[in-house]
C-alpha positions in Angstrom: 23.3 34.2 -18.5 24.4 37.6 -16.9 22.6 40.4 -16.7 23.7 42.3 -19.2 23.4 38.6 -22.1 19.7 39.2 -21.1 19.6 42.5 -22.4 21.1 42.0 -24.7 20.0 38.8 -26.2 16.0 41.0 -25.6 17.6 43.9 -28.0 18.8 41.5 -30.4 15.9 40.0 -30.9 13.6 43.7 -31.5 16.3 44.4 -33.9 16.0 41.8 -35.4 12.3 41.6 -35.6 12.5 45.0 -36.5 14.5 44.6 -39.6 12.5 41.9 -40.8 9.6 43.8 -40.8 11.4 46.7 -42.4 12.7 44.0 -45.5 9.3 42.6 -45.6 8.0 46.0 -46.1 11.0 47.4 -48.4 10.6 44.9 -50.5 6.9 44.8 -51.9 7.3 48.2 -51.7 9.7 48.0 -54.0 7.9 45.1 -56.2 4.9 47.9 -55.9 7.2 50.7 -57.5 8.5 49.0 -60.4 5.1 47.8 -61.1 3.4 51.9 -60.6 6.6 52.6 -62.8 5.2 49.8 -65.3 1.9 51.9 -65.1 3.0 55.2 -65.9 6.2 54.2 -68.2 4.8 52.1 -70.0 1.5 52.2 -70.1 0.1 55.6 -69.3 2.6 57.3 -71.5 2.5 54.7 -74.6 -1.2 54.6 -74.8 -1.3 59.0 -75.0 1.1 58.7 -77.5 -1.2 56.0 -79.5 -4.6 57.7 -78.5 -3.1 60.3 -80.6 -1.7 58.8 -83.3 -5.2 57.2 -83.4 -6.5 60.8 -83.5 -4.1 62.2 -86.1 -4.8 59.2 -88.0 -8.8 59.2 -88.4 -8.6 63.2 -88.5 -6.1 62.3 -92.2 -8.7 59.5 -93.6 -11.6 63.2 -93.0 -9.5 65.7 -94.3 -8.5 62.9 -97.6 -12.9 63.1 -97.6 -13.2 66.5 -97.1 -10.2 67.0 -100.1 -13.5 64.5 -102.8 -15.6 66.6 -101.1 -13.8 70.2 -101.9 -12.5 68.8 -105.6 -14.9 70.7 -107.6 -13.8 74.1 -105.4 -9.9 74.9 -105.9 -9.8 76.9 -103.1 -11.2 74.8 -100.8 -9.7 71.6 -101.9 -6.0 73.0 -101.3 -6.7 74.5 -97.5 -7.9 70.7 -97.0 -4.8 69.2 -99.1 -2.8 71.6 -96.9 -4.1 69.9 -93.7 -3.9 66.8 -94.8 0.3 67.2 -95.6 0.7 68.7 -92.2 -1.6 66.0 -90.4 0.7 63.3 -92.4 4.0 65.1 -91.2 2.9 64.7 -87.7 2.0 61.2 -87.7 5.2 60.9 -89.5 7.2 61.8 -87.2 5.6 60.3 -83.8 5.8 57.1 -86.0 9.5 57.7 -86.5 9.5 58.8 -82.3 7.9 55.8 -81.8 9.7 53.3 -83.5 13.3 55.3 -82.1 11.9 54.6 -78.1 13.7 56.6 -77.3 11.5 57.2 -74.1 11.8 53.1 -73.5 8.9 52.4 -73.4 7.6 50.1 -76.1 8.9 46.6 -76.4 10.5 44.8 -80.0 7.3 43.9 -80.8 5.6 47.0 -81.0 8.4 49.0 -83.1 8.2 45.7 -85.4 4.3 46.2 -85.7 5.2 50.9 -85.6 7.3 50.1 -88.7 4.5 48.3 -90.1 2.1 51.3 -90.1 4.5 53.3 -91.4 4.7 51.0 -94.4 0.8 51.7 -94.4 0.6 54.8 -94.1 3.8 55.5 -96.8 1.9 53.4 -99.6 -1.4 56.0 -97.7 0.5 58.9 -98.8 1.7 58.0 -102.1 -1.2 56.8 -103.8 -3.1 60.2 -102.1 0.1 62.3 -104.3 -0.8 60.5 -107.1 -4.6 61.1 -106.5 -4.5 64.8 -106.2 -1.5 65.3 -108.9 -4.3 64.1 -111.2 -6.2 66.9 -110.1 -5.7 69.2 -112.7 -7.6 72.1 -113.0 -10.4 72.0 -115.7 -12.9 74.5 -116.3 -15.3 72.8 -118.4 -15.5 70.3 -115.8 -15.1 71.7 -113.1 -17.5 75.3 -113.9 -20.6 74.1 -112.5 -22.5 76.9 -114.3 -21.1 74.3 -117.4 -23.7 71.5 -118.8 -22.7 68.4 -116.6 -19.8 69.8 -114.8 -21.4 69.2 -111.4 -21.7 65.8 -113.1 -18.3 65.0 -113.7 -17.0 66.7 -111.3 -19.3 64.2 -109.0 -18.2 60.8 -111.3 -14.4 62.1 -110.8 -14.6 62.0 -107.0 -16.5 58.7 -106.9 -13.5 57.1 -109.3 -10.8 58.8 -107.1 -12.9 57.2 -104.3 -12.7 53.6 -105.6 -8.8 54.0 -107.1 -8.1 54.7 -102.7 -10.3 52.4 -101.4 -7.7 49.0 -101.8 -4.8 51.8 -100.6 -8.0 52.8 -97.5 -8.7 49.7 -96.5 -4.8 48.8 -95.7 -4.5 51.9 -93.5 -7.1 51.6 -91.8 -7.2 48.0 -90.8 -3.3 48.5 -90.3 -2.5 51.6 -88.3 -6.4 52.2 -86.6 -7.5 49.2 -86.4 -3.8 48.6 -85.2 -3.1 51.7 -83.1 -7.1 50.8 -81.0 -6.0 47.2 -80.4 -2.6 48.7 -78.5 -4.7 50.8 -76.9 -7.3 49.3 -75.4 -4.0 46.9 -74.8 -2.3 48.7 -72.9 -5.2 50.3 -71.4 -5.5 46.4 -69.8 -2.5 46.4 -69.2 -2.9 49.3 -66.9 -5.8 48.3 -65.1 -4.0 44.9 -64.3 -1.3 47.2 -62.8 -3.3 49.2 -60.7 -5.2 46.1 -59.8 -2.0 44.4 -58.5 -0.8 47.5 -57.2 -3.6 47.8 -54.6 -3.7 44.2 -54.1 0.4 45.3 -52.9 -0.7 47.6 -51.0 -2.7 45.9 -49.2 -0.6 43.0 -48.2 1.8 45.2 -47.0 -0.8 46.6 -44.6 -1.7 42.9 -43.3 2.2 43.1 -42.9 3.1 46.2 -41.4 -0.6 44.5 -39.0 0.9 41.1 -38.2 4.3 42.4 -37.2 2.7 45.2 -35.2 0.6 42.7 -33.7 3.8 40.4 -33.2 5.5 43.2 -31.9 3.8 43.8 -29.7 3.5 40.8 -28.2 6.7 40.0 -27.9 7.8 42.5 -26.5 5.2 42.2 -24.4 7.0 38.7 -23.8 10.1 39.9 -23.4 8.8 42.0 -20.8 7.8 39.6 -18.5 10.3 37.3 -18.9 13.7 39.4 -19.1 12.8 41.7 -15.6 11.1 38.6 -13.9 14.4 36.0 -14.3 16.8 38.8 -13.1 13.9 40.3 -9.9 13.4 36.7 -8.8 16.0 35.7 -7.8 17.1 38.6 -6.0 14.3 38.5 -4.1 15.0 35.5 -3.7 18.1 36.5 -2.3 16.5 38.8 -0.3 14.7 37.1 1.3 17.6 34.1 2.7 18.7 37.2 4.3 15.9 38.6 5.8 15.5 35.1 7.1 19.4 34.9 8.0 18.9 37.9 9.9 16.5 36.5 12.0 18.2 33.4 12.9 17.2 30.9 10.3 19.2 29.3 8.8 17.6 26.7 6.4 16.7 28.6 4.2 19.8 28.4 1.1 21.0 31.5 -1.0 20.5 30.7 -4.2 21.1 33.0 -7.9 18.7 31.8 -9.3 21.3 31.0 -12.6 21.8 34.6 -13.1 25.6 34.9 -13.1 25.3 38.3 -11.4 23.7 37.5 -8.7 26.4 33.9 -8.3 29.2 35.0 -6.3 27.3 37.1 -3.8 25.0 34.2 -3.8 28.0 31.7 -3.1 29.2 34.6 0.2 25.8 35.0 1.1 26.1 30.8 1.4 29.5 30.4 2.8 27.8 33.2 5.5 24.7 31.0 6.3 27.0 27.9 6.5 29.0 29.2 9.2 27.5 31.2 10.9 24.5 27.5 11.0 28.4 25.6 12.0 29.1 27.8 15.2 25.5 28.1 16.5 26.1 23.8 16.4 29.4 24.5 18.2 27.9 27.1 21.2 24.4 24.6 21.9 27.5 22.0 21.9 29.2 23.5 23.9 26.2 24.9 25.8 26.0 20.8 27.3 
């Protein structure tokens, strides 16, 4: 093999090794990037939206209870009703956006769950609106100074709470508990994705360390084999030529398998054979 081919082989092996290392790092890096996208897009953003929705739903329930507390206070009752309506509108808009899934962060099963939540919200809103419409301003009942006025007000609030109980329980079981479960599931998925990301980074570190060590061993092997395979035949030729110059024609010239030295070795070998034959003839004549 020629010196050129040996060098090409050595550099080709190193280049293939570098490409292999880069491919392995890219593979695990791509997998890690996919996990990061999943953790950030599908879990972090989704968890944030679901948590906001859950907080708004709980706020809606608190405002419903405040409304019943303020049943004897028209101004306070109307203020709470205004807040309840605003909260309901915000939840409805959130659910519609989550069902539309324009960000692509939810699965089809999630969208089906959101539709059920929306149905529970609509049922709750319809029943609450019916109850609110029944609270007409009745001075004789709401006048706290009148005899039995506060008792009537209290009884009306209790009856209203009982009327709302079935739809409220369905709202709690459907939206609030459902959102709680989904937020917890997304948090668990985020934790699992984080664990896998850390695991992938560990693998990348191990792969890079392994390739670095193997690269050092490969480079050391090439360093000792390729130069030696070139210098050994050259030193052999130099040694043979040096002995021939001193009159020792017994050592043959050998290229050592290096094509670039074969012509030189053949020429020197012919010179050695010729000189050896001349010496034999001279010795024969001298006799």
